[in-house]
N, C-alpha and C positions, 0 to 999 in steps of 0.2 A: 096389205095390212089395215087396220082400222080407218075409218072415214073422219074420226074424230081427229082432234090435234094430238100426235104422235108425241113419245118418250122414247128417250134413246139410253141404252145401258151401256157401258165400254167397260168392261174387263181389263182390266189391265192398264197404268198409270206411266207406261214407260213412253217413249216417244211417238210409236204410231198410235195410240190410244189418245194421249194428250193432243196430236195436231188433229187427228177426227174430231174431239168435242169442240177445239177452238175452233175449227171450218164451221161445224153447224152452230155454234152458240155464236157466233159473229155472222150468221149469213138468215137465221132462221129464227121465229120466236118459237123454240123448241126447248123444253127441258133437259139437258143431258147430265144422267149420274153414272160416275166414276168410280167402279170398285176398286181395291188396293189390298192384297192381301196384305203388305208390308207396311209399315208405320210412316212413310214416306213415297212422294211421288219422284218421278225422272228414272224409274228402272234403273238398271247396273249402269245409267249416268249419273245418279243421284250423288252431289258430292256434299261436304258442309263445313265450315269455317272452325277450325280446332282452336279452344278460344286462348290457350295457354301460350300458342306460337305464334297465332294469326296466318296460319298454312291453310289452304285449302285442301280437305284429304277426298281423294275419288276414295268412295269405300268400297268400290267393286272394280278396282285396278283405273289405269289412267284413261280415260275417256279423251282422244283428240278429234278436234271437229275438222274434216276435210270433204272437200266438193268440187267438182268442175261442175255442176247442175246451177246453173244461175239461178233458175225457178226456188230452188231448195236454198241456196244460199241467201236472197232476197228475203225468203221466208223467217227466216230465222233471224234476219236483222233487224225485222219488225219488233222483236223482244228482247234483244240484249245487242252492244256494240261487242265486235270482238277482236282480240289481240292479235299481232302479228306473229305469234310463236307458231315456230315450225320444228318438228317435231323429229328428233334424231335420237337413234338407239344404237347402243355398245352390245357386243357378246364378250363373254368371258368364254376361255378355251382352254385348257391345260397350263391356269396360271395366267394367261396374257389376253390382253384385250383388242379388239377388231371392231371396226366399223360396220353398222351394218345398213342399208340392204348389203351383200357384196357388192363392191365395187374398186376401182383401180387400189385406191387405198390398200383395202384389205387383202386384194391380191398379193402387191407388193410386200405389204409386211408378212403376209403367211409363208410366202414361196421366198422371202428375203432376196427380193428383185427389186429392178428400177424400171420397169416394163415401160414404154409408152404405148398410148394406145391399144395401135394397132399390132404390136407385140403382146400384149396381153389377150388379145381376139385370139392371134395366132397358137399360142400357149395352151387358152381353154380348150379350142377346136382340136388340138390336137389330144387333149386327154379325152373329151369326147369320141373321138373318133377310133380311140383304144377300145372302147366299149363295143364296136361293130356296130351294125345297122340297128337303128333302135326307132322304133315308133311309139311313142308312150301310150302304155293302156294304164298307168297307175300312177302315185306321187312320186312313189321313187324312181320310174323311171323317166317322168317328166325333169325331174330335178336334176337328174344326171343326165340329161340331155341339155341341159340350160348350163351347168357348172363344171361338169365334170365329176368322177366318183372321189378325190382327194377333198375337193371343198366340200362337198355332199358331205361324204363322212365325218368330218370336222364339225360342221357347222349346223347341221341340218337333221342329219338320220338321228341321234341321240335325243334331239330338241324335241323333235319330233315323237321319239317314244314317251317322252316326259309326258306331253302336252297331249296326244292322244292314246294310248296306251294300246293302240293298236300296230300291228305289221305295216309300214307307210307301203309295202305293195298291195294292201288293202285299202287304201285312202285313196279317193277321189285326187286326180290331178290337179281339178281347177283349184284346190287350196295352194300349192306352191305357186300356181300362174300369178296369184296376187303377189308377191313378193318379187320387185325387178330385181336384175342383174344391169352394172354400169360399168361400162370402160372409160371412166373420168372420174373424179374426185368429187362428184357430188352424193354428198351422206344423206339428204335430205329425205328422210322414210316414206314419205307420200310424195305423188308427183301430181297432185291435183291443184287447180287452178286458183282455189281457195283454201285458206288452212287458219286456223287460229282458236282461241278458247275466250268463253265467253268473259266478258272485261271483270264483270263483279258475282262470275262463278255459275254455275249451272241451276243453282237452288231459285234465283232470281230470274232466269232466263224460263225457267218451269213455271213458277208463280205467275208470271205476266203473261202466259199462254192461256191460263184458264182464269184469269181474272173476273169474266164476267159472271154477273150474279145468276145466270142458267144453269152454270156449272155448278155442279154439288159432286164432291169428292166424300167417298166412305172409305178411310185408312182402316188397316187391321180386319179387313172384312173380305174372306171366302167366298166366292162366287158358288162355288158348290154348297156350300151350307145355305144359302139362299134361291138357289136356283128353281126349287119347286114349287116357291112360293110366286113366283114371278107372273107377271101377266102375258102369255103367248103374244099376243098384239105387240109387246114392245122389241123395237128393231135392237136385236145385241150385237156389239160389234167386239167378238171374241178373241183376245191375244195371248190367250196361256198355252199350254202345250195342246198338240191337236190330239193325242192319244189318250190324254187325260181326260178330255170332253167328251168322250166317247167311252172312257170308262175301260180303258185296255180291251176292247172287245175284239178285235183284229191283232194283238199285241203290244208290247211297249216298243218303241222306237230308242235308240241309243242315241245318250245325250252324256257330253263331256258337262262337270260343273268343277267351279273353283273355290278354294279355300283361301282367307287370307290372313296371315300375321302381322298386326300393326305392330311397331314399335317406337315407343320417342325415346331419342337419345340426345343423352347430352355435349352430342358436341356439333359444329356449328354445319359441316358438310359432310355426308356418309359416304359418298361416290361420284360425286361431280355433275350428274348426268338424273335427268328423270327418270329413266328406264334402262337397265341393264339385265341384257338376257345371259343364261348361264347354259351353255350346251353341252357340259359333261353329264353323263347317266348320274353319276352318283352323288352328285348334288340335287337334293330332292325337290328343290322349288327350281320353276322355270325361268324366273326373272324378279328382280326387288325394283319398286317403286320409289322414288324420292321425289314428293310432291312439290317443295320448293322450288325447284327449277321449271315447275310446267309456269311459272308465273314470275319469274325475276325482275319483274318490273315493281313487284311488292315489295314490302320491308317486313321484317318478321319482327315481333314483340321481344323475342327473348333467342339466346344462342344456342336453342335445339333444334334439331329435325326429327321429320318423321319419314320412316321407310315401312313399304308393306310388302314381304313376301309372299309371293303367289306361287300356289299349288293348284296341280291339277287332276282331276280323278274324275272313275265314272260316277256319273249321274244315279243316286237311286232315290227310293220312294222318301217325298218326304222334303228332298232337298229342291234349290231352284235350278232349273238343267240352264244351261249359258250355249252351249255350240252343239249343234247336228250334226251327229260321225257323217251319216247319210254312205253307209255300207251299201251295197247289194241289197241286202236281206231287207234293209231299212226302208227301199226304193219302193220295194213288193209292197210291202205293209204299207209305205204313204199312200199308194196307189187305192186303196181299200178306202182308207180315211177320205182319202178326196173323193173319192164315188158316194161315201158316206154323207158328207160334208154336202156336196150337190142337192141332198134329197133335205136339207134342215131349211125349215120356214124361219123367217126375220132374222136367220144369223148368219153375219160374215166376220170370216176368220182375216187374221190380216198380224203383222208382225213378224220378228226371226220363230218363236214359238208356234204359233199360229199358224205358218205355211211350213217349221220345217225346215229353214233357208238360214245361212249365215247372214245376216244384215247388216251394214256397220250404221249408224246412226242417221247418215244423210240416205242411207238407200232406203231406211226405215220410213223417213219423211216423205221421201219421194213416193213410196210405194201406198202411203194414207193418203197425199193429197191425190194422186191416182185414183184410187177408191172412192174418195170424197166427190170427185168430178164424175166420176162415170157410173158410179152403182148411187151412192147416199143422197147426192145432189136431184139427180131427176126423180128420185121416191119422194122429194119432200118440196117439189117446185111452186105446188099449189098452196104453199103454207108462205111464199114468201108475201 
């Protein structure tokens, strides 16, 4: 890098980019510019208050903050207090509603039983045993090894087809490993030590992260439109799609994207919970979000509710990609891009899109804090 006082460019204003910006601005006399092609900061966690109802809408689907990482929890609490909200999810299958993750209540309701925990374990183990000796190598096999084929076919198989539009046998088994199976009546969706939502919304949290006058935000600015004019001595933190950065020179990675259909309804409560999944293939959306239930401590200004139907599809050129599909062919392409990025000068890649990894919000923050401590801070020590 140049020996003069450096400048930093961050591409993308999601949790990863904002964390890096905040850390640099808080510890060094260095200018940080964030370019974001959307018209807001916060990435997919962006939310806003609907003025008619006073309901906080999560534009890109419900974002629930949870972590067991003490460092991450202490970090986000610098910028916001958090509610004690604990997420629960329900799923609709063939006209009936069941609790998720799959737990003792789900099993008893679905099989019309009154199992004790040990009885439920024996029942499910017998179902798994019927499949023969199974060493899981993919999503479907892993799911069946956990809950048996009957529950898999009901709650997982068709939902997964809608979510990924990929044969579950071609998906990595790590995806299903994130969903717990419980033999008690605990229907808390996450198992982390800490969980909640920013008391006054994500928008306030994001604003406080970047309130330093050393940080400049350029919204509705596409990095690729300004790339050719950038000084090569600027340190760039890139959080966009890794394949796009290299102009798809080794091929395009496969991503899923989401579409949302927002509706304001003239009823007080639509579904009685914040998120309802829909396991049946013939229902085109994967879930419905009803945002008022994320903040039950708040009062609405009018007897209306806001819902958002979520649809999943393959990401195309011009879309905002959400989830890496990460099939075998993707992993081969990714190897080439990772080799190419190792040759880049003054560029670091991070975030879900920049690393082609599934990262929850807390994971993105932890990854950003790690990059700052191990790669960025040592570069700038002489400017303290």
